[in-house]
N, C-alpha and C positions, 0 to 999 in steps of 0.2 A: 443607237450606237453601243450603249451598255449591254443591250440584249445580244447584239452581235458578238461582243467580246465574251460574254458569258457562255454563249453557245458554241464558240470556236476556240476553246482553250488549247487544243492540241497544237494548232499552228502558232498561237501566241506564246506557248511555252517554249517553242523552238526559238522564237525571237528573244525571249527573256534570257535564254541561255547565253546569247551573245553578250548581254550586259553583265551576267553573273560570272561567266567563266573566268575573267581575269582575277577575281578574288581568290580563286583556288591556287593561283600560282605565286602570289606574293605572300610570303610566310615568314621566313626567318632571316636574321642578319648574320647567322653563323656560316662559316665556310662549309664546303661540301665534305671535306674530310672529317670535320667535327660532327657533321650530321650523320656520318657513317659509323660513328663509334657504337659500342654495344656491350652487352653482357646479358645475362638472364636468358630465358628461353626465346628462341627465334620464332617470330610470328609471320615474317615476310622477308623476301629478298628482292633487291632491285640492283641489277647489274653486278650481282655477286656479293653485294654488301647487305648485311643483315639489318632488319628492324626488330628490336627486341620487345618483349612484353613490357619492360619498364619504359621504353620510349613511347610505346603505344599508350600506356597508362598516363604518362606525362602529357602527351598531345591531347588525349581525351580530357584531362583535367584542365588544361589551358582553354580548350574550346568551351567547356562547361562554365569556366569562370568568366569568359567573355560574355556568354549569354546571361549569366547571373548579374553582371554589372549593368547590363541594359535592362533586364527584367528581374528586379530583386525578389519578386513574389513567385517566380516560376517554380513549379513542382520539381523537386530534386529527382523524383522517380523517373522523370522523362530522360535523364541522362544515363539511367541504368538499363535501358532497353537494349536488346541486341542490335536494333537498327541504329541507335545513336552511337554505340560503341564501334560498330563496323563503319559508320559514317566517318568517325575520327580516323580510323585506319585507312579508309579510302583516300582521305585528304592527305594523310601522311605519305602514302604510296605515291600519290600524284606529285607531291613536293619532291620526293626523291628522284622520280623519273625526270622532272624538269631540271634538277641540279645535275643529273647524269648527262642530260642532253647538252646543257651549257658547257660542261667539261669536255665531252667527247666531240662536240661540234666546234670546239674552240671559239665560242662566242665571246667577244670582248667589247667593252664600252670605252671608246676613247674619251679624252678629257673634254673635247668640244661637245660631245653628246651628253656627258655628265652635266656640263654647265647648262645646257638647254633643259635637261630634266629638273635641275635645281630651280631654275627660274620659272618653271611651270608650276611650282608649288605656290599656291596663293599666299600662304603665310610668309614665305621667303620673298616673294615679289613685293610684298608690302614693306619690306625692310630696305628697299632701294632708295637712295637719296635722290634729290632733284638732279644731281649731276650724273646719275646713273650708277654710281658706286654702291656697294653693299655696306650696310652698317655692321661691321664685323663684331662689334661688342654686343649688339642686340641679337645677332645671329647666334653667337655662342651662348648668350643668356637663354634664348628660346630653346636651344637644344639641351642645355643643362637642366632646364625645368622638366625635360622628358627623360633625364638620366642618361643623356648621350653626349659624346664629344663630336666635334665636326668630322673627325676622321671616321668614327663609327657610323655617323649618319650618311656620309658620302659613300662609304663602302656599301651600306645598305641600298642606297639609291642606285649605285652602279650595278649591284647584283640584281635588283629588281628590273632594271633596264635590260640586263643580259637575259633574264628569264622571259621578258616580253618578246625578245628576238626569236625565241624557239618557234613561236607560231606566226611571227611577222610575215614570213614568206608565204605560208599557206593562206593566211587571212588576206594578204594583199593581192594574191593571185586568184582567189576563189571567184568563180564566175558561174552564174546560173543562166543557162540559155533561155532566151525569151520564150521559145516554144515549150520548153519544159515548165517554166513558170506559169504560162497561160494554161497548160494542160492541168496543172495542179490547182490553180486558183479558179478556173472556170466553174467547176462544180460548186465551189464555195460561194460564188457570186451569182450563180444562175438564178433567174427569176422564172416563176411559173404562174400562169393564170389559173385560178382555181375557184370553183363554185363550192360553197360550204353551207351545210345545214347542221345546226347544233341541236342536240337534244339534252338540255340542261336538266340534271337530276333534281335541281331545286324546284323545277316546274311540276314535278310529279309528287312532291312531298305531301301535298294536301290530300292526295289519293290514298295515302298510307295510314292505316290505323292499327298499329301493332297490338297484339293481345298481351296480357300479363305473362302468359306462358312463353311467348316469343321473346319478351324482354328477359325473363328468367333464363331461358336457354342461351341467349346471347351473353348474358352476364357470366354464366357458368363456363362457357367455352372461351371467354376472353377475360378470365379473372385477373390474369397478370397485368392487364391494362388498367386495372383499378386498384393498384397497390399504392399505398401512401408510403413514401420513403421514410426511413428513420429520421428522427430529428431530436434536438436537445435544446432546452431552455437553459441559457448559461449566464453566469456573471463573469466579467473579465476585467482585467486592469492592464494598462499599458504604461511602461516606463520609457520615457524618451527625454530629450533635452527640454522640450516644451513643458513637460510635466514637472521638471526640476526647477523651472523658473519661478513658478508660484507667484505669490504676491510680495516676495522679498524685496525690500528697498536697498538701494545702493547709496552709500554716503556721498554727499555732494562733492567732497574733496577728491574722491576717486574719479568721479565723472569729469571734474576739471582737469585732473592729471591726465586722463585719457585724451581729452581734447587737446591739451598742450603737446602731448607726445605724438599725436597723429594729426597735427595741424595741416599737413600736406593734403590729407583726405578732404579737408573742408575748405581748401583753397583752390579756386579755379586756376587751371594751368595758364601761366603767362605765355603769351605768344608775341612774337616780334615780326614786324614787316621790314624788310631791308631790300635795298638794291645794291648790286655790286658790278664792278668791272674786273674781269679776270684776264690776266696776262699769263698765258699757259706756260708752264715750265715743269716738265716731268721731274719727279724726285730723283730719278736715276740719270738725268741728263748731265753732261759734263759741266764742270763749274763755270766755264766761260759762257756756255749757253745760258745758264741760270743767271749769271751776272748781267748778260745782255737783256734778258727778260725783266730783271729787276730795274735796270736803268729805264726801260720803256715805261714800266709801271710807275716809277718815281716821277717821270715827266707827265704822265697822265694825272697823277695825284696833284701835282702842282697846278695843272690846268684847271681841274675841277674845284680846287680850293680857291683859286683866283676868281672863278666864275661858277659858283655852286649851281646856278640855274641851268647850266649846260650839261649837268651830270648825265641825264638820260640820253642826250644826243651823243656825248662822248662814248657812252656804253654801247649805243647802237653801232657806232663806227669802229670801235676798237676792242670790245670785249670778245674773248675767245670762248665764252660760254654761249653757244648758239641758242640754247633754250630760253635764256633770259635776255640776250642782247636785243632781240626783236622787240622786247617789252621795255626797252630803256633800262635794262638791268634788273627789273622788278622780279623779286623772288616770292612775292606774296607773303602771307603770314606763315610762320613755322614755330614749332616749340622745341624745347631742349631735346637733343638726341637726333634731330632731323638733319643736322649739318655736321661736317667734319669739325673736330673739337677746336682747332685754332679759330676757325670762322665763328663758331658758336660763342666761344669765350669773348671774342672781341665784340660781337653783336650785343651780347647780354651785358657788356660793360659800358655801352654807349647811351646817349640821350637822343631822343627824337630830333632829327635835323642835323645831327653831328656826322661828320665824315671822318673815317678812321685813318690811322697811319697804314702803311702797307702791312697786310696780314699774309704770312707765308703758310702754305699748306702743301700737301703732296701733289696738288694740281697746279700750283704756281703761286702767283701773287694777286691778292684781292685788294680792291679799294671798296670799302663798304660805306654806305650811307644808311643810317637807321631812319626809317620813315614813320613808324607808328608802333605803339605798344598797347596791347589789350589783355584783359584777364588779370590774374593774380589777386583777385578779391577774396577776402576771407569771410566765410559765413560766421555770424556771431554765435557765441555759445548757446544762447537762449534758443536760437532757431534750430540747432541740431541736437539739443539736449535729449529729446525723446529717442532719437536714433542712437545716440551714444548709450543711453541707459539700456536699450534693448540689446545692443551689441555686448556691453559689459556683462549683462545678465546671462546672455548666451554663452560667453566665454567661461563664466563662472560655472554654469551648469555643465558644460562639456568637461571641465576639470573634475567635477564631482561625479560625473556619470559612471566612471569605472568603479568607484567605491559603492555607489548606489546600486549598480548592476549586480555586484556580488551580494549585497544585502537582500536585494529583490529575489535572486535565485535561491539563496539560503532560506529565506523566510517562507516562501511559497512551498518549499520542499519540507522543511522541518515542522511547519504548522499547517499541515496539508488539509485539515478539515474546514478551513475557512480562509477567505482572502482578506478578512478584516485586519489581521495583524500587519500585513504588508501595506495595506491602505493607510493605517494609522502611522506606521513607522516612516513612510516616505511621502505622506500627504498626497496620495493618489486618488483618482476618481473612479468609483465603481460604475461599470456600464453593463447593460443587459442586452441580450439578443436571442433570437430563435434561429438555430443554424442547422444545416445538413452537412453531409460529408464533403461536399464540394462548395466552393464559394458561390454565393448567389450572384447573378448578373448585376454588375454595377457596384459590387461590394468594394470597400476600401479599407485601408488600414489593417487592423488585426483580423477583421472578418474576411479579408481577401487572402489570408495566409493559409495555404494548404497544410503546412506543418502544424499550425495551431489546431486546425480542425481535425487532423489525424489524432492529435493528443486528446482532444475533447471526446472523441469516440473510442478511446482506448477502454479496456475493461476496468482499469482502476478508476477512471473518471466516470463512466456511465453506471457502473454497479457499486463501486466503493465510494462514489461521491467525493473523491479526493481531488485536490488541486492538480492541475497539470503541472509539469515542470515548466520552468521559464523557457520560452521559445523565442528565438531571434526572428523577428518579422521584417527586419530591414536594418540598414546601417544605424547603429546606436539606438535600436528600438527592441525592447523585450516585452513579451506579453505572457500572461498566465490566465487560465480560466478554470471555472468550477461548474459542474453540471448541477443544475437545480432540479430539473425534471427531464427524464429520458423516455422517448416513445419509440419502440422498435418498429421496423417496417411491418406493414400489415396489409391484408386485403380489406378494403373498405366495404362494410356491409351494403347489400343492395339497397336497403332503405335510404342510405345516405347519398347514393349516386344514381338513383332510379331515373331522374330527369336526363342526366347525361347518357345513360344506357339507352333510354328510349330514343333520344336524338340520334344516336349512332344506328339504331335499328331502322329508323325512318330513313336516314341517309343511305343505308345499304339497300333497302328495298326500293327506294326511289331510283337509285342508280340502276337497279336491275330492270325496272320498268323502262327507264330511258334507253338502256341497252337493247331491250327487246324491240321497242319501237324503232330504234335506230337501225337495227339489223334488218328489220322488215323493209325500211326505207332504202337501205343499201341494195337489197335484192331488186327492188322496183327500179331504182336508178340504173342498175346494170342491164336491166331488160329494156330500158328506154333508150331510144336512139339520140334524143336531144336533151336528156336530163330535165324533162318537164317538171316545173314546179320548184326548181332550185333557184336560189338568188343569183343575181348577176355575178360574173366572175370578178375576182379580186387578185391583184398581183401580190405575191408573197416571195420572200427570199430570206436567207439567214440574216441579212442586215435589216430587213423590214419584215418582221414576223407577224405583224398585225395582231399582236397579243395572243397568238395561237399557243396552246400548250405545247411543250417540247415534243411530246409523243406525236401530236398531229403534224407539226412542222416537219419532223423527221420522216413521217410516212408520206407526206406530200412530195418532199424533195427527193425521196428515194424510190418513188413509184416508177415503174418501167415506162419510160417515155417513148419506147419504140413504136407503140401503137396508141394513138390518142383518139378519143378521150380515155383516160385511165381513171378508174373509180376505186377508192379505198374507204374502208370504215375503220375507225379508231375508237377503242374503248378507253376512256380516260378515267382511271380509278378515282372514285369519290366525286367526280364532276359530271359525268354523263357520257355521251356518245357523239361522234362527229362523222358525218358522211362528206367526203371530199371528191369532187370530179375535176381532174386536171385536164384543161382544154388546150393549153399552149405552153411551150417551153421557149424562153427567151435567153439567148446567150448575152453575157455582159458586154457592154460597149467598151471598145478599146480605150476610150477617154473617160470612162466612168471614174468618179473620184475615189470610190472604194478600191478599184483596181490600181489606180495611180499610187494610192497610199500603201497598198500591200506589196507591190512589186519590189521596192527597196527593202522592205522587211523580209520578204521571201529570200532576197539575195543575202541578207544577213543570216537568215536561218540556214541557207545553203552553205555559207562560209562556216557556220558553227558545225554543220554536219561534216564538212571536210576537215575541220580542226579536230573533231572527235575521232574521225578515221585516222588522222595523222597521229593522234595520241595513242590509239590502239596499236599503230605500227611501232611507236616508240616503246610501248610496253612489251611488245614482242621482241624488239631489238635488245632491250635491256633485261629481258627474261624475268618479268615480274612473277613472283611465286608467293602464294599465301599458304602458310603452314599451320598446323596445330589443330587440336580438337575445337569444335564449335565454330570453325571458320568455314565460309563457303568454299566450294571447290573452285579451282583456278578459273574455269570458264565463267562460272557465276560471278566470281569476285571481279572479273574484268568488267562485266556489265555493270556491277554495282559501283565500281569506281567512276564509271561514266555518268552516273545519275547526278 
């Protein structure tokens, strides 16, 4: 299956676009008119509104920052390529087209749709109470942590929902005719019976005995293949929070103080299990209606106080909370913040087995029985002391980091002939490594930083043997290095690589022998009516390649099936030669699992293609123009936007 995916990326890329496309349309919470502001040189226009160079630069910076947050060690040069910058402009154009469509098509999101969108957010769904209401305080706190108010967030969700509507009609009505789908997928799933004879180059290696002259000639004509890259032996130091912790001890009284001030962290959350009987009375109901509900609740309270053992039965018959009534009023265990405040306050003031007075909330009148209490246990100081000491040390180190970072940067610059001064001053550890211009596979920390390696291979460092400047290799992490020994790139002398050169000459000549014999066999098979001497036929397809090299599989499946048998020969560089005789072509079964799986994916790809066509139409309608030196022509830019 993995071979099938690898060999059929074109179709699967179309499928992936279906999943990726929505990410391009959800972008900003600002209004359309704000988005159309400008100044500076115009680089593009959408619906007559300009996109300025400043807006393009800002969008590119935001996109680069998002990538850096996910991959701190990413090479900054990747963001400076024309492709990366035009990618940012393409996305910005797409956003403007979508906003224009929302406005011109008068797409709106009613409150009912907004509510459904909000409840579809998992983090918000988790804030719903057992009675179905939203914990508004927790909702506001969650948004505040993201720097947003409910109004801002809801406007953003409403806008995103409106943007989704732009393509909703196209995606909802996209339909791939079955005949078209089969015509497209049949060649992909077609199976062919083929007789194969392999001429493995390795089988001819023993027949090859290259002379010294042949080895020398190969070495001279392929000298670039035997170049050793430049490398440097370095010393380096890293400043981070861990380095500042050291072996410094923390006074016992400070640890005790931290424990007392953060006792909640070391106390398991207390949970309470309660049952209740609810007599529903809406908070906005007339006073008379609420009084009637209260009187009913008081009567029920008197009944269960008189006979506490009947609480569950009374709840089943009388409670207006359908979720708990069937369970005899049981609400299971809950912690603080899970219930409305009047209910919570009452439950947390009770003792197990106690029945409360009437508790009034926005939902009506509750009669609560506290059934059990668990949790609330405090971990003793001795048990958490190591954890507290580590946390206090970390906080202390973070406070000192800013000051230490300045000392680090100044010292490695001002005393650039050695790292020892900064090691002594900040009690750092010297490390050593042999590096090249790019990080080695699996490199971590400072050695994975492209910025540090670029500094290492600067002229000052390699020739002047001066410390590099302090380089930020991650959040709150600085590194500096010094080159101890530098070896420039060079062609390795033949004497050092002769065994490798000889091996390549043997491989090349063995492959030539395999190809010669294979071509002779190809001619013989073509002359033969029955392919005498070939092995029995094997079924191959793109889903079941039988470990054939890609070139052989392509040749077999692309051979003209109009006249069978069809015979092809394939030279596989470095491996040998294959003769293939195709004897039968088998169309895929309509119920084949591969076809059943691909048909819905093909339909998705078809929908994506229709969405792309619709987007092209929107660009034409809203007159997308790209302007300025260095930008692709409008026709090219249009295709670039679709990528």
